[in-house]
C-alpha positions as CSV (number, residue, x, y, z in Angstrom):
1,M,116.6,120.4,-80.9
2,P,119.6,120.5,-78.5
3,G,122.3,123.0,-79.5
4,S,119.9,124.8,-81.8
5,A,118.7,128.4,-81.9
6,A,115.2,129.3,-83.0
7,V,115.0,132.1,-85.6
8,D,111.3,132.1,-86.5
9,V,108.0,130.9,-85.1
10,D,104.7,131.3,-86.8
11,Y,101.3,129.6,-86.2
12,S,100.0,127.6,-89.1
13,D,96.2,127.3,-89.2
14,D,96.5,124.7,-92.1
15,R,98.9,122.5,-90.1
16,Q,97.2,123.2,-86.7
17,G,100.5,124.0,-84.9
18,W,103.6,126.2,-84.6
19,E,106.1,126.1,-87.4
20,V,109.5,126.8,-85.8
21,E,112.7,127.4,-87.8
22,L,115.9,126.5,-86.1
23,I,119.6,126.8,-87.0
24,S,122.0,124.2,-85.7
25,G,125.5,123.7,-86.9
26,G,124.9,125.9,-90.0
27,T,121.9,123.9,-91.0
28,E,118.3,125.2,-91.0
29,H,115.6,122.9,-89.7
30,E,111.8,123.2,-89.6
31,V,109.8,121.7,-86.7
32,L,106.0,121.6,-86.4
33,V,104.9,121.7,-82.8
34,L,101.4,120.9,-81.6
35,A,99.5,124.2,-80.8
36,D,99.9,123.7,-77.0
37,G,103.6,123.0,-77.4
38,S,103.3,119.5,-75.9
39,E,104.5,117.5,-78.9
40,V,106.6,117.7,-82.0
41,L,104.5,116.6,-85.0
42,D,107.0,116.8,-87.8
43,Q,110.6,117.9,-88.4
44,R,112.8,118.2,-91.5
45,D,116.1,119.6,-92.6
46,K,115.9,122.6,-94.9
47,G,119.5,122.6,-95.9
48,P,122.3,125.1,-95.2
49,A,121.2,128.2,-93.4
50,D,121.9,131.4,-95.3
51,E,124.8,133.5,-94.1
52,E,122.7,136.4,-92.9
53,D,120.7,134.1,-90.6
54,R,123.8,132.4,-89.3
55,L,125.5,135.7,-88.4
56,A,122.3,137.0,-86.7
57,V,122.2,133.8,-84.6
58,E,125.9,134.1,-83.7
59,S,125.4,137.8,-82.6
60,A,122.2,137.4,-80.7
61,T,122.4,136.9,-76.9
62,V,118.6,137.3,-76.3
63,S,116.6,134.1,-77.0
64,L,113.3,133.8,-78.8
65,T,111.6,133.1,-75.5
66,E,113.1,136.2,-73.8
67,A,112.1,138.3,-76.8
68,I,108.5,137.0,-76.7
69,E,108.3,137.7,-72.9
70,T,109.5,141.3,-73.4
71,A,107.1,141.9,-76.3
72,Q,104.2,140.6,-74.2
73,R,105.0,142.9,-71.4
74,A,105.0,145.8,-73.9
75,A,101.8,144.7,-75.7
76,A,99.2,142.5,-74.0
77,G,98.0,139.6,-76.1
78,D,99.0,136.4,-77.7
79,L,101.9,135.6,-79.9
80,E,101.1,135.7,-83.6
81,E,104.7,135.3,-84.9
82,A,108.3,136.2,-84.2
83,S,111.5,136.2,-86.2
84,L,115.1,137.1,-85.9
85,E,116.0,139.7,-88.5
86,D,119.1,141.7,-89.4
87,E,118.4,145.4,-89.1
88,G,121.4,147.1,-90.5
89,D,124.3,146.5,-88.2
90,K,122.5,144.4,-85.5
91,P,120.1,141.5,-85.1
92,V,116.6,142.2,-83.8
93,W,113.6,140.2,-82.9
94,E,110.4,141.3,-84.6
95,V,107.5,140.0,-82.5
96,E,103.8,140.4,-83.5
97,I,101.3,140.3,-80.6
98,R,97.6,139.9,-81.3
99,A,95.4,141.7,-78.8
100,E,92.0,140.3,-77.6
101,G,90.2,142.7,-79.9
102,G,92.1,141.3,-82.9
103,G,94.6,144.2,-83.5
104,L,98.3,143.4,-84.2
105,T,101.2,145.2,-82.5
106,E,104.7,144.7,-83.7
107,V,107.4,145.0,-81.0
108,V,111.0,145.1,-82.0
109,I,113.6,143.9,-79.5
110,D,117.4,144.4,-79.8
111,A,118.7,140.8,-79.9
112,V,121.9,141.7,-78.2
113,S,120.8,144.0,-75.3
114,G,117.2,142.9,-74.9
115,E,115.9,146.4,-75.0
116,Q,112.7,147.3,-76.8
117,I,113.5,149.4,-79.8
118,R,109.8,150.1,-80.8
């Protein structure tokens, strides 16, 4: 959605696609995207975004895409899920990467500086 910021992405086996939560103009939206990213299958408004999420979006300068790229350089594998979280006094991206062997690695990225925290 133009003018929106993604705050959460998670693959849904049940729905056979990526569930993406976006915030736009203070409203939270959920979009279901085909697994290969080629088509939007469904979208709906979820109502007003909570204040913590709005503040995190306003403070973040690193996009979801940039955070995923950083996490995949740190831990080889495929995206499992990613979300923008408020960690004390700053927003962070928590990105889970699934390795070929099945193990999960969580990579935390500072959403302002883009630096890997852990």
